[in-house]
C-alpha positions as CSV (number, residue, x, y, z in Angstrom):
1,M,-26.3,19.9,37.4
2,A,-25.4,23.4,36.2
3,M,-22.9,23.7,33.4
4,D,-19.5,25.4,34.1
5,Q,-18.8,28.7,32.4
6,A,-16.7,27.1,29.6
7,A,-19.5,24.7,28.8
8,Q,-22.0,27.5,28.8
9,R,-19.9,29.5,26.4
10,R,-19.5,26.5,24.1
11,S,-23.3,25.9,24.2
12,S,-24.0,29.5,23.3
13,E,-21.4,29.6,20.6
14,N,-22.7,26.3,19.1
15,P,-26.5,26.2,19.6
16,R,-28.1,22.9,18.9
17,Q,-29.0,22.4,15.3
18,A,-32.6,21.3,14.8
19,P,-33.4,18.6,12.2
20,R,-35.2,19.8,9.1
21,L,-38.3,17.9,8.1
22,L,-38.5,17.2,4.4
23,E,-41.0,15.3,2.3
24,A,-39.5,14.1,-1.0
25,P,-38.5,11.0,-3.0
26,G,-35.7,8.9,-1.5
27,G,-33.1,10.1,-4.0
28,V,-33.7,13.7,-2.9
29,L,-33.6,12.7,0.8
30,L,-30.3,11.0,0.2
31,V,-28.7,14.0,-1.5
32,E,-30.1,16.4,1.1
33,A,-28.7,14.1,3.9
34,L,-25.3,14.3,2.2
35,L,-25.4,18.1,2.1
36,A,-26.4,18.2,5.7
37,Q,-23.3,16.2,6.6
38,G,-21.0,18.5,4.7
39,A,-20.4,16.5,1.5
40,D,-19.3,18.6,-1.4
41,T,-17.7,16.1,-3.8
42,A,-18.8,12.7,-5.1
43,F,-17.3,10.2,-7.5
44,C,-19.3,7.8,-9.6
45,V,-19.9,5.6,-12.6
46,P,-23.5,6.1,-13.5
47,G,-26.0,3.2,-13.3
48,E,-29.8,2.8,-13.9
49,S,-30.1,1.4,-10.4
50,Y,-29.6,4.8,-8.8
51,L,-31.1,7.2,-11.4
52,P,-33.2,9.0,-8.7
53,V,-30.0,10.0,-6.9
54,L,-28.4,11.3,-10.2
55,D,-31.5,13.3,-10.9
56,A,-31.4,14.8,-7.3
57,L,-27.7,15.6,-7.8
58,Y,-28.6,17.7,-10.9
59,D,-30.5,20.1,-8.7
60,V,-27.5,20.7,-6.4
61,R,-24.7,20.5,-8.9
62,D,-23.5,23.9,-7.7
63,R,-23.1,22.4,-4.1
64,I,-21.9,18.9,-4.8
65,R,-19.4,18.3,-7.5
66,L,-20.0,15.0,-9.2
67,I,-17.0,13.5,-11.0
68,T,-17.9,10.8,-13.4
69,C,-15.2,8.2,-13.8
70,R,-14.4,5.5,-16.4
71,Q,-14.4,2.4,-14.2
72,E,-15.7,1.8,-10.7
73,G,-12.3,0.9,-9.4
74,G,-11.0,4.3,-10.3
75,A,-14.0,6.0,-8.8
76,A,-13.6,4.1,-5.5
77,F,-9.9,4.9,-5.4
78,M,-10.7,8.6,-5.9
79,A,-13.2,8.5,-3.1
80,E,-10.7,6.8,-0.8
81,A,-8.0,9.3,-1.7
82,H,-10.4,12.2,-1.0
83,G,-11.1,10.7,2.4
84,K,-7.5,10.2,3.1
85,L,-6.7,13.8,2.1
86,T,-9.5,15.6,3.8
87,G,-10.3,13.4,6.8
88,R,-14.0,13.5,5.8
89,P,-15.7,10.4,4.1
90,G,-15.0,10.1,0.4
91,I,-18.3,9.5,-1.4
92,C,-18.7,7.0,-4.2
93,F,-21.8,5.9,-6.2
94,V,-21.8,2.7,-8.3
95,T,-24.4,0.5,-9.7
96,R,-25.2,-3.0,-8.6
97,G,-23.4,-6.3,-9.3
98,P,-20.5,-5.6,-11.7
99,G,-20.2,-2.0,-10.5
100,A,-20.0,-3.0,-6.9
101,S,-17.5,-5.8,-7.7
102,N,-15.2,-3.3,-9.4
103,A,-15.5,-0.9,-6.5
104,A,-14.5,-3.5,-4.0
105,I,-10.8,-2.6,-4.4
106,G,-11.4,0.9,-3.1
107,V,-13.2,-0.5,-0.1
108,H,-10.4,-2.9,0.7
109,T,-7.9,0.0,0.4
110,A,-10.0,2.1,2.7
111,K,-10.2,-0.7,5.2
112,Q,-6.4,-1.4,5.4
113,D,-5.5,2.3,5.2
114,S,-8.1,3.3,7.9
115,T,-9.7,5.8,5.5
116,P,-13.2,7.3,6.0
117,M,-15.3,6.4,2.9
118,I,-18.9,5.7,2.0
119,L,-19.8,3.5,-1.0
120,F,-23.4,3.8,-2.1
121,I,-24.6,0.9,-4.3
122,G,-27.8,0.7,-6.4
123,Q,-29.7,-2.4,-5.5
124,V,-32.5,-4.4,-7.2
125,G,-36.0,-3.8,-6.0
126,R,-36.9,-5.5,-2.7
127,A,-39.8,-7.4,-4.4
128,H,-37.2,-9.2,-6.5
129,R,-34.7,-10.0,-3.7
130,D,-33.6,-13.6,-3.1
131,R,-34.4,-14.7,-6.7
132,E,-31.0,-13.9,-8.1
133,A,-32.5,-11.1,-10.0
134,F,-30.4,-9.2,-12.6
135,Q,-27.2,-8.2,-10.9
136,E,-28.5,-9.0,-7.5
137,V,-25.9,-9.3,-4.7
138,D,-26.2,-9.4,-0.9
139,Y,-24.0,-6.5,-0.1
140,A,-24.0,-6.9,3.6
141,A,-22.5,-10.3,3.1
142,M,-20.2,-9.3,0.3
143,F,-18.7,-6.4,2.1
144,G,-19.2,-7.5,5.7
145,G,-15.5,-8.4,6.2
146,L,-14.2,-5.4,4.3
147,A,-16.3,-2.5,5.7
148,K,-16.7,-1.2,9.2
149,W,-20.5,-1.4,8.5
150,A,-22.4,-2.7,5.5
151,A,-26.2,-2.5,5.3
152,E,-29.2,-2.0,3.1
153,I,-31.5,1.0,3.6
154,P,-34.9,-0.5,4.1
155,E,-37.2,2.4,3.5
156,A,-37.0,6.0,2.2
157,A,-38.0,7.5,5.6
158,R,-34.8,6.1,7.2
159,I,-32.3,7.4,4.6
160,P,-31.1,10.4,6.7
161,E,-30.7,8.1,9.7
162,Y,-28.5,5.7,7.8
163,V,-26.5,8.4,6.2
164,S,-25.9,10.1,9.5
165,R,-24.8,6.9,11.0
166,A,-22.5,6.1,8.1
167,F,-20.6,9.4,8.5
168,R,-20.3,8.7,12.2
169,V,-19.0,5.1,11.8
170,A,-16.6,6.1,9.0
171,T,-14.9,8.8,11.0
172,T,-14.8,7.6,14.6
173,G,-12.4,5.3,16.4
174,R,-10.3,3.7,13.7
175,P,-11.7,5.3,10.5
176,G,-12.8,3.1,7.7
177,P,-15.3,2.4,4.9
178,V,-19.1,2.1,5.1
179,V,-21.2,0.4,2.4
180,L,-24.9,1.2,1.9
181,A,-27.1,-0.5,-0.6
182,L,-30.0,1.5,-2.1
183,P,-33.0,-0.6,-3.3
184,E,-34.7,0.9,-6.4
185,E,-38.1,1.6,-4.8
186,V,-36.5,3.1,-1.7
187,L,-34.9,5.8,-4.0
188,S,-38.1,6.4,-6.0
189,S,-40.8,6.4,-3.3
190,R,-41.7,9.6,-1.4
191,A,-41.4,9.9,2.4
192,A,-41.2,12.5,5.1
193,A,-38.0,12.4,7.1
194,E,-35.9,14.6,9.3
195,I,-32.6,15.7,7.6
196,L,-30.2,15.2,10.5
197,P,-27.3,17.6,11.2
198,P,-23.8,16.3,11.8
199,V,-23.2,14.6,15.1
200,P,-20.1,16.0,16.9
201,C,-18.0,13.0,18.0
202,P,-14.9,14.3,19.7
203,G,-12.2,11.7,20.3
204,P,-11.1,10.7,23.8
205,A,-8.4,12.6,25.6
206,P,-5.6,10.4,27.1
207,A,-6.0,9.5,30.7
208,A,-3.9,11.5,33.1
209,A,-2.5,8.4,34.7
210,A,-1.4,7.1,31.3
211,M,0.5,10.3,30.5
212,R,2.2,10.1,33.9
213,D,3.2,6.5,33.1
214,L,4.6,7.6,29.7
215,E,6.5,10.4,31.3
216,L,8.1,8.0,33.8
217,R,9.0,5.5,31.0
218,L,10.6,8.3,29.0
219,A,12.6,9.4,32.0
220,L,14.1,5.9,32.3
221,A,14.7,5.3,28.6
222,S,18.1,6.2,27.0
223,R,17.3,4.8,23.6
224,P,13.7,5.5,22.8
225,L,12.3,5.4,19.3
226,M,8.9,6.7,18.1
227,I,7.0,5.2,15.2
228,V,4.1,7.2,13.7
229,G,1.4,6.1,11.3
230,G,-2.2,5.5,10.7
231,S,-4.9,8.0,9.9
232,G,-6.9,10.7,11.7
233,W,-4.1,13.1,11.8
234,T,-4.7,16.9,11.8
235,P,-2.2,19.7,11.2
236,A,-2.4,20.5,14.9
237,A,-1.6,16.9,15.8
238,I,1.4,16.9,13.5
239,D,2.7,20.1,14.9
240,H,2.3,18.8,18.5
241,L,4.0,15.6,17.5
242,A,7.0,17.4,16.2
243,R,7.2,19.4,19.4
244,F,7.0,16.2,21.5
245,A,9.9,14.7,19.5
246,E,12.0,17.8,19.9
247,R,11.4,18.2,23.6
248,Q,12.2,14.6,24.3
249,D,15.0,14.4,21.7
250,I,13.5,11.2,20.2
251,P,14.3,9.8,16.7
252,V,11.1,9.3,14.7
253,A,10.4,6.6,12.1
254,A,7.3,6.5,9.9
255,S,5.3,3.4,9.2
256,F,4.7,2.1,5.6
257,R,3.6,5.0,3.3
258,R,3.0,7.4,6.1
259,Q,6.2,9.4,5.7
260,S,4.5,12.8,5.4
261,L,3.4,12.6,9.0
262,F,6.8,13.9,10.0
263,D,9.1,16.4,8.2
264,N,11.7,14.3,6.5
265,D,14.2,17.2,6.7
266,S,13.9,17.3,10.5
267,P,17.0,16.2,12.4
268,H,14.7,13.9,14.4
269,Y,13.5,12.0,11.3
270,A,15.1,8.5,11.0
271,G,13.4,7.0,8.0
272,D,10.5,4.6,7.2
273,L,9.6,1.1,8.3
274,G,8.0,-0.2,5.1
275,L,9.0,-2.8,2.6
276,G,12.8,-3.1,2.4
277,P,13.7,-0.6,5.2
278,N,17.1,0.6,5.9
279,P,18.9,-2.3,7.7
280,K,20.4,0.1,10.1
281,L,17.0,1.5,11.1
282,A,15.8,-2.1,11.5
283,E,18.7,-2.7,13.9
284,R,17.9,0.5,15.7
285,V,14.4,-0.8,16.3
286,R,15.8,-3.9,17.8
287,N,18.2,-2.0,20.1
288,A,15.6,0.6,21.3
289,D,14.8,0.4,25.0
290,L,11.4,2.0,24.5
291,L,9.1,1.9,21.5
292,I,6.3,4.5,21.3
293,V,3.9,3.7,18.4
294,V,1.5,6.5,17.7
295,G,-1.5,6.1,15.4
296,A,-0.2,3.0,13.5
297,R,-2.0,-0.3,13.8
298,M,1.3,-2.3,13.7
299,S,0.7,-4.0,10.4
300,E,2.7,-6.7,8.7
301,N,4.7,-4.2,6.6
302,M,5.7,-2.0,9.5
303,T,6.7,-4.9,11.7
304,G,8.8,-6.8,9.2
305,S,6.2,-9.6,8.8
306,Y,5.9,-9.6,12.6
307,E,9.6,-10.7,12.9
308,L,11.4,-7.3,13.3
309,L,8.8,-6.7,16.0
310,P,8.0,-10.2,17.1
311,A,4.3,-10.7,18.0
312,P,2.6,-10.9,20.4
313,R,5.0,-9.4,22.9
314,L,8.2,-7.3,22.2
315,P,11.4,-7.8,24.1
316,Q,11.4,-4.0,24.9
317,P,8.6,-2.0,26.5
318,L,5.9,-0.9,24.0
319,V,3.7,2.1,24.4
320,H,0.8,2.0,21.8
321,V,-1.4,5.0,21.2
322,H,-4.4,4.6,18.9
323,P,-7.9,6.3,18.6
324,G,-9.5,2.9,18.0
325,I,-9.7,1.0,21.2
326,E,-10.2,-2.3,19.3
327,E,-6.6,-1.9,17.9
328,L,-5.0,-1.8,21.3
329,G,-3.8,-5.3,22.2
330,K,-5.3,-6.7,19.0
331,V,-2.0,-8.2,17.8
332,Y,0.6,-6.9,20.2
333,A,0.4,-6.8,24.0
334,P,1.5,-3.2,24.9
335,D,3.1,-2.4,28.3
336,L,1.1,0.8,28.1
337,A,-2.0,1.2,26.0
338,I,-3.3,4.8,25.5
339,H,-6.7,5.1,23.9
340,A,-6.8,8.7,22.6
341,D,-7.6,11.0,19.8
342,L,-4.2,11.7,18.1
343,E,-4.4,15.5,18.4
344,E,-5.4,15.2,22.1
345,F,-2.5,12.8,22.8
346,C,0.1,14.8,20.9
347,R,-0.9,18.0,22.7
348,A,-0.6,16.3,26.1
349,A,2.7,14.6,25.1
350,A,4.2,17.9,23.9
351,A,3.6,19.3,27.4
352,L,5.6,16.6,29.2
353,A,8.8,17.6,30.9
354,P,11.6,17.9,28.4
355,R,14.8,15.8,28.5
356,G,18.4,17.0,28.7
357,P,21.1,16.3,26.1
358,E,21.8,12.7,27.1
359,R,19.9,11.3,24.0
360,A,21.6,13.5,21.5
361,A,24.1,10.8,20.3
362,W,21.3,8.3,19.8
363,R,19.3,10.7,17.8
364,H,22.2,12.1,15.8
365,S,23.3,8.6,14.7
366,A,19.8,7.7,13.7
367,R,19.7,10.8,11.4
368,A,23.1,10.1,10.0
369,E,22.1,6.6,9.0
370,Y,19.0,8.0,7.2
371,E,21.1,10.6,5.4
372,S,23.5,7.9,4.2
373,W,20.7,5.6,3.2
374,T,19.1,8.3,1.0
375,S,22.3,9.1,-0.9
376,P,21.9,7.6,-4.4
377,G,24.4,4.9,-5.3
378,E,25.3,3.3,-8.6
379,V,22.8,2.0,-11.2
380,H,23.0,-0.1,-14.4
381,G,21.0,1.9,-16.9
382,A,20.9,5.5,-18.3
383,V,18.2,6.7,-15.9
384,H,19.0,6.9,-12.2
385,M,15.6,6.9,-10.4
386,G,17.3,8.0,-7.1
387,V,18.6,11.1,-8.8
388,V,15.2,11.6,-10.5
389,M,13.4,11.5,-7.1
390,R,15.8,14.0,-5.6
391,A,15.3,16.3,-8.6
392,L,11.5,16.0,-8.2
393,R,11.9,16.9,-4.6
394,D,13.8,20.0,-5.5
395,L,11.4,21.0,-8.3
396,L,8.3,20.9,-6.2
397,P,7.1,23.2,-3.3
398,D,6.5,21.8,0.1
399,D,2.8,21.6,-0.3
400,A,2.9,19.5,-3.5
401,I,0.9,16.2,-3.3
402,L,2.7,13.0,-4.5
403,T,0.7,9.9,-5.2
404,N,1.6,6.4,-6.1
405,G,0.2,2.9,-6.5
406,A,2.1,-0.3,-5.9
407,G,5.2,-1.7,-7.5
408,N,9.0,-1.6,-7.2
409,Y,9.1,1.8,-8.8
410,A,7.6,3.2,-5.6
411,T,10.7,2.2,-3.6
412,W,12.7,5.0,-5.2
413,A,10.1,7.6,-4.1
414,H,9.9,6.2,-0.5
415,R,13.7,6.2,-0.2
416,Y,14.8,9.3,-2.0
417,F,11.9,11.8,-2.0
418,R,11.7,14.0,1.1
419,Y,8.1,14.3,2.3
420,K,6.7,17.2,4.2
421,P,3.5,17.4,6.3
422,A,2.3,20.2,4.1
423,G,2.4,17.8,1.1
424,P,0.6,14.6,2.1
425,Q,1.7,11.3,0.8
426,L,-1.2,9.5,-0.9
427,A,-0.3,5.9,-1.3
428,P,-2.1,2.6,-0.5
429,T,-0.8,0.7,2.5
430,S,-3.0,-2.1,1.1
431,G,-0.6,-2.5,-1.8
432,A,-3.2,-1.8,-4.4
433,M,-1.9,-1.3,-8.0
434,G,-3.6,1.4,-10.1
435,Y,-4.1,3.8,-7.1
436,G,-1.7,6.6,-8.1
437,V,-3.6,8.1,-11.1
438,P,-7.1,8.2,-9.6
439,A,-5.7,9.5,-6.3
440,A,-3.9,12.3,-8.1
441,I,-7.2,13.3,-9.9
442,A,-9.0,13.3,-6.5
443,A,-6.2,15.4,-5.0
444,K,-6.3,18.0,-7.8
445,A,-10.1,18.2,-7.6
446,A,-9.8,19.0,-3.8
447,H,-6.7,21.3,-4.1
448,P,-6.7,22.9,-7.6
449,D,-4.0,25.4,-6.7
450,R,-1.4,22.8,-5.5
451,P,0.9,20.7,-7.7
452,V,-0.1,17.1,-7.9
453,V,2.2,14.4,-9.3
454,A,1.3,10.7,-9.7
455,L,3.9,8.0,-9.9
456,A,3.0,4.8,-11.6
457,G,4.7,1.8,-13.0
458,D,3.8,0.5,-16.5
459,G,1.8,-2.3,-15.0
460,C,0.3,0.0,-12.4
461,F,-0.7,2.7,-14.9
462,M,-2.4,0.3,-17.3
463,M,-4.8,-0.8,-14.5
464,T,-6.5,2.6,-14.2
465,G,-4.8,4.7,-16.9
466,Q,-8.2,5.2,-18.6
467,E,-8.9,7.7,-15.8
468,L,-6.6,10.1,-17.7
469,A,-9.8,10.7,-19.7
470,T,-11.4,11.9,-16.5
471,A,-8.6,14.3,-15.8
472,V,-9.0,15.7,-19.3
473,Q,-12.8,16.0,-19.1
474,Y,-12.6,17.9,-15.8
475,R,-9.5,19.8,-16.7
476,L,-7.4,18.6,-13.8
477,P,-3.8,19.3,-14.7
478,V,-2.0,16.5,-12.9
479,V,1.4,15.3,-14.0
480,I,1.7,11.6,-14.3
481,I,5.1,9.9,-14.3
482,V,5.1,6.4,-15.8
483,V,8.2,4.3,-14.9
484,N,8.4,1.7,-17.7
485,N,10.6,-1.3,-17.4
486,G,8.4,-3.7,-19.4
487,M,7.4,-6.0,-16.6
488,Y,5.5,-6.5,-13.4
489,G,8.7,-5.6,-11.5
490,T,7.8,-6.6,-7.9
491,I,6.6,-10.1,-9.0
492,R,9.7,-10.5,-11.3
493,M,11.9,-9.7,-8.3
494,H,10.3,-12.3,-6.2
495,Q,10.3,-14.7,-9.1
496,E,14.1,-14.4,-9.6
497,R,14.7,-14.8,-5.9
498,N,12.7,-18.0,-5.6
499,Y,12.8,-19.5,-9.1
500,P,15.9,-17.9,-10.8
501,A,15.8,-17.7,-14.6
502,R,12.4,-19.4,-14.8
503,V,10.6,-16.3,-16.0
504,I,6.9,-16.6,-16.9
505,G,3.9,-14.4,-16.6
506,T,5.7,-11.2,-15.7
507,D,6.8,-9.6,-19.0
508,L,4.7,-6.8,-20.4
509,A,4.2,-5.4,-24.0
510,N,3.3,-1.8,-23.5
511,P,1.8,1.0,-25.7
512,D,3.6,4.2,-26.6
513,F,2.7,6.0,-23.4
514,P,3.3,9.6,-24.7
515,A,1.2,8.9,-27.8
516,L,-1.5,7.4,-25.6
517,A,-1.6,10.5,-23.5
518,R,-1.9,12.7,-26.6
519,A,-4.7,10.5,-27.8
520,Y,-6.6,11.4,-24.6
521,G,-5.9,15.1,-25.1
522,A,-3.0,15.3,-22.6
523,A,0.6,16.2,-23.2
524,G,3.1,13.3,-23.6
525,Y,6.8,13.2,-23.0
526,R,9.6,10.6,-22.8
527,V,12.7,10.6,-20.7
528,D,15.5,8.1,-21.4
529,V,18.5,9.7,-19.6
530,T,18.7,11.2,-16.1
531,D,19.6,14.7,-17.1
532,R,16.5,15.1,-19.3
533,F,14.1,14.6,-16.4
534,A,14.4,18.0,-14.7
535,P,13.8,20.2,-17.9
536,V,11.1,17.8,-19.2
537,F,9.2,17.8,-15.8
538,A,9.4,21.6,-15.6
539,E,8.0,21.9,-19.1
540,A,5.3,19.4,-18.5
541,R,4.2,21.0,-15.3
542,A,4.1,24.5,-16.8
543,R,2.2,23.3,-19.8
544,A,-0.3,21.4,-17.6
545,E,-1.0,24.5,-15.5
546,E,-1.3,26.7,-18.5
547,T,-3.7,24.5,-20.5
548,R,-5.5,23.1,-17.4
549,L,-4.9,19.6,-18.9
550,P,-2.8,16.7,-17.6
551,A,0.6,15.7,-18.8
552,L,2.3,12.3,-18.8
553,I,6.1,11.6,-18.7
554,E,7.3,8.2,-19.5
555,I,10.6,7.2,-17.9
556,A,12.4,4.4,-19.8
557,L,14.0,2.4,-16.9
558,D,16.5,-0.3,-17.6
559,P,14.9,-3.7,-16.5
560,Q,18.1,-4.5,-14.6
561,D,17.5,-1.6,-12.2
562,I,14.8,-3.6,-10.4
563,T,15.5,-2.2,-6.9
564,P,17.7,0.6,-5.5
565,R,20.0,-2.0,-4.1
566,E,20.2,-4.9,-6.5
567,T,20.0,-5.6,-10.3
568,L,18.0,-8.5,-11.7
569,D,21.3,-10.3,-12.6
570,E,22.5,-9.9,-9.0
571,I,19.3,-11.2,-7.6
572,R,19.4,-14.2,-10.0
573,A,23.0,-15.0,-9.3
574,R,22.5,-14.9,-5.5
575,A,19.4,-17.1,-5.8
576,S,21.2,-19.6,-8.1
577,A,24.2,-19.8,-5.7
578,R,21.8,-20.4,-2.8
579,S,20.1,-23.2,-4.7
580,R,23.4,-24.9,-5.4
581,D,24.4,-24.8,-1.8
């Protein structure tokens, strides 16, 4: 059948790329395969199990930037953050056994966050397999439940085939991590193989019948609410999403740690459905007569432990849009399931017939509730983190990148910082501590001209704080804000709620964080009153950019200010009263 004119034009503009035949050692084949797929950055902790790859990377060091990290968990977090930021698989190399075990946290984060990532692991020689050789692990079994695909490359000639498939699996449908094990002799032996070009895998467009169904449901709804989340978003998709919300006059909420998908200053933005959401937003979810969930997989945090949105079927109609068909109907039974690439769906949705002014009151009240929720209230100590977050928002341009790990300190950022689509939010929906610092390093490596700020609690920072040395080594001037309250705050909060006054295992004795930063070669500052934050941050950021070295600011937070809403004493008193009743 003859191609139509548009297809002919696309074919002439994008002629088929022919594979390139190359005879070389496996390590070279692997690196050439990465180059062919468009990789330009990789993160690693070196190991003798993949020395041929390191040697091959030496020859292309002007084309693939290799960032050597201080622990495999940090390297895997950096690769995950790179994938989250760019939409292309983040590349990580680690050695066998202990290295792979340390890197597992990054794979778990990539799985729960739907992030494209490829972890390469050195492996023992195949002649030694199944003898429990030194650091031997069956990686397909170890990562089978965490990765989208986990395999061992059996021979050098098949390396490009496996790498091509890894990129395709990591980026299509619901994105996620791939793990490939590299036996020693596979990397060192010579073979002839075709270096495969990238395989274009466009996502599906929404069915016309599904869009007509959506248009009808919107016409009948007076209190619709849209919830956005997930990964695979492009700038064009985000623009079309905003246009869709405006034309339909729909309030929009973001799922957990996906706030930057929608401009938080938009009159259509209603807040986030994460941990401890605005109670009025939760009530609005219950009262909506149509829920449109776009991109999010409807996880535990977004759905209020499956109680705010009771599984498996909601009381109100549910439209669920997702690029991974396996996610549709996986937990919730939607009334309308739309399997579509997010950009394709948002473009089609933005073209639907607009609504009149009848939803204005519903949308206005949603925005008013968000504005009230994000107005800082009273605190116990000398530092008001709500005011600090608002000051940080005012001090940064729209394209600044803010990262954080896990802990109660992050609740202030989620509630009081106003995210913009131009400045993506890099934070783990998996709840992984230690993510913020490595993610900031990866972000600065990818976008050296944009401000990058990492938020970390004292417990969170100490899990990957050694990567500050990586930032110094590669002259990546991130600014790290360490919120220090001397405890594992989230666990202490739950401890007081469930076992009031029986404190054990949650107190921390910390180093002098500014002095520690200076020991690494970074600048170090301390803030112990709210008004000091803005001038200290301005100085730290200016110095970091001038010296091309990172800066760290410790914020001394009163332990009583455990959440934006309650002090430790209030939590304890309420729990004690409940236990007496």
